[in-house]
Each structure stands twice: as structure tokens, then as C-alpha cells.
C-alpha positions in Angstrom: -48.5 -7.0 -6.5 -45.4 -5.5 -4.9 -43.2 -3.0 -6.7 -39.5 -3.6 -6.9 -38.2 -0.5 -5.0 -34.6 0.5 -5.2 -32.9 0.8 -1.8 -32.6 4.3 -0.5 -29.5 6.1 -1.8 -26.7 6.3 0.7 -25.9 9.8 1.8 -23.0 11.2 -0.1 -19.7 10.6 1.8 -18.3 14.0 2.8 -14.7 14.8 3.6 -14.1 15.9 7.2 -12.8 19.3 8.1 -9.9 19.7 10.5 -9.2 23.0 12.1 -5.7 23.9 13.3 -3.8 26.9 14.4 -0.6 27.8 12.6 1.9 30.7 13.0 1.7 33.7 10.8 4.9 32.7 9.1 3.6 29.2 8.3 0.3 30.6 7.0 2.2 32.9 4.6 4.5 30.1 3.5 1.5 27.9 2.8 -0.2 30.6 0.8 2.9 31.4 -1.2 3.6 27.8 -2.0 0.0 27.1 -3.0 0.0 30.1 -5.2 3.3 29.0 -6.9 1.8 25.6 -7.5 -1.6 27.0 -8.7 -3.6 25.1 -6.0 -5.7 26.2 -3.1 -4.1 26.2 0.4 -6.7 23.5 1.4 -5.6 21.2 -1.5 -1.9 21.8 -0.7 -2.4 20.9 3.0 -4.5 17.8 2.1 -1.8 16.6 -0.4 1.0 17.2 2.0 -0.8 15.3 4.8 -1.7 12.4 2.4 2.0 12.0 1.4 3.5 12.7 4.8 2.6 9.4 6.4 3.9 7.4 3.5 7.2 9.4 3.4 7.7 8.9 7.2 7.0 5.2 6.9 9.6 4.9 4.1 12.2 6.9 6.1 11.7 4.8 9.2 12.0 1.5 7.2 15.1 2.7 5.4 16.6 3.9 8.7 16.0 0.6 10.4 17.7 -1.3 7.6 20.6 1.1 7.6 21.0 1.1 11.4 21.0 -2.7 11.4 23.6 -2.8 8.7 25.8 0.0 10.1 25.7 -1.2 13.7 27.2 -4.6 13.0 29.2 -3.8 9.8 32.1 -1.4 10.5 32.9 -2.3 14.1 32.6 -6.0 13.6 35.0 -5.9 10.7 37.5 -3.7 12.6 37.4 -6.1 15.6 39.6 -9.2 15.9 38.8 -12.8 16.4 35.7 -14.8 15.5 33.5 -11.8 15.0 35.8 -10.4 12.3 35.9 -13.8 10.6 32.2 -14.1 10.5 31.8 -10.5 9.3 34.3 -11.0 6.5 37.2 -8.8 5.6 36.8 -5.5 3.7 38.7 -6.0 0.4 37.9 -2.6 -0.9 35.2 0.1 -1.4 33.0 0.8 -4.4 31.5 4.2 -5.0 27.8 4.4 -5.7 24.7 6.5 -5.7 22.4 5.6 -2.8 18.9 4.4 -3.6 17.9 4.5 0.1 18.8 6.8 3.0 21.9 5.6 4.8 24.3 6.5 7.7 28.1 6.5 7.3 29.3 3.5 9.3 32.5 5.4 10.3 31.4 9.0 11.2 27.6 8.5 11.4 26.9 11.3 8.8 23.4 11.1 7.3 23.5 10.1 3.7 20.2 10.9 1.9 18.9 8.9 -1.0 20.5 10.1 -4.3 23.8 11.1 -2.7 27.2 9.6 -3.4 28.7 7.1 -1.0 30.8 3.9 -1.0 29.9 0.4 -0.1 32.3 -2.2 1.3 33.3 -5.2 -0.9 33.8 -8.0 1.7 35.0 -11.6 1.8 32.5 -14.1 3.0 29.0 -13.2 3.9 29.6 -10.4 6.3 27.7 -7.1 6.4 28.6 -4.5 3.8 29.1 -1.2 5.6 28.4 2.1 3.8 30.7 5.1 4.1 30.5 8.7 3.1 33.0 10.0 0.6 34.8 12.2 3.1 35.7 9.1 5.2 36.6 7.2 2.0 39.1 10.0 1.2 40.7 9.5 4.6 41.3 5.8 3.6 42.7 6.9 0.2 45.2 9.2 1.8 46.1 6.8 4.5 45.0 9.0 7.4 44.7 7.2 10.7 41.3 5.9 11.8 40.8 7.2 15.4 37.4 6.6 16.9 36.0 10.2 17.1 34.8 11.6 20.4 31.1 12.5 20.6 32.0 16.2 20.4 34.1 15.5 17.2 31.2 13.7 15.6 28.9 16.7 15.9 31.6 19.0 14.2 32.1 16.6 11.3 28.5 16.4 10.3 
């Protein structure tokens, strides 16, 4: 008569250890932050790494959507002819709070999630560019819309 033996227990899965070198400043910053949160440095680093990849993926996805919208939105509407007709005409601007990261379609300023911005109200099915409030103020006050030189863009950010 054979006995019903249980299969051997699998060895316990162990987490892996990664060694890395950091500057003295970063080490102190990690220790200070961990102490303020009441966790070990090891747990802080593990949590940061766990969340970093997801955060980067979200930023890349948001940026790709914004870049696609911004690259065709403002310049197509400003242009003349068939491109402008397809893109629609900007009727006005609506202020909003961003739920995604964005880029101002006029000055290329970075607009983080949660910041105030304006979105174009367009005729037709054209893109709806997003604009920072500083550029929106220029429209309100009727200031001209020169295309900034690359050196001007850096100063405006």
C-alpha cells in the first residue's frame, strides 16, 4: 500500500538584493526622508523604485498625447487654406485645470497635471490646442503673436 505523500514544499521565494553606490548627499537625503516617513531606507528605496516605472510610463503616455495634439493644433489653425479648414477655427478659449501633463501649443511651456491652462473651442473636428495662462493673457490684451526665436522660448519658460 502506497502512502499519499505531499509534494515537497517549494523553497520560500526570497527578494533579491541590489547593491548600488550613491553620493553622500543622496544617502543623507534618503535617511532623512525615510526617518520623516517612519520607514527604513530599504523600504523607501523599494517603494520609490516600485512606483518610478509606473510614473515614467504615465508621463511618457501623457507627453505623447500632448505632443500629437500640440504639434498639429496651433500651427494648423494659424495656417491658411485646406489645412486650416480641416483643423477648424478657434472660436475661443476655455480655462481649465489639467488632468494630464501638457505643453503650451504657443510657447512650449510645460504644464503639469493640476495646473491651470486653457483649451481651444474650435469649429469642426479639428484639434483642440492647449495654452498656458500667460499666452492666454496675451490674447486678452491683443498683443501680437510673433513666433518666438529659440532663445526667446528658453527665457519665457
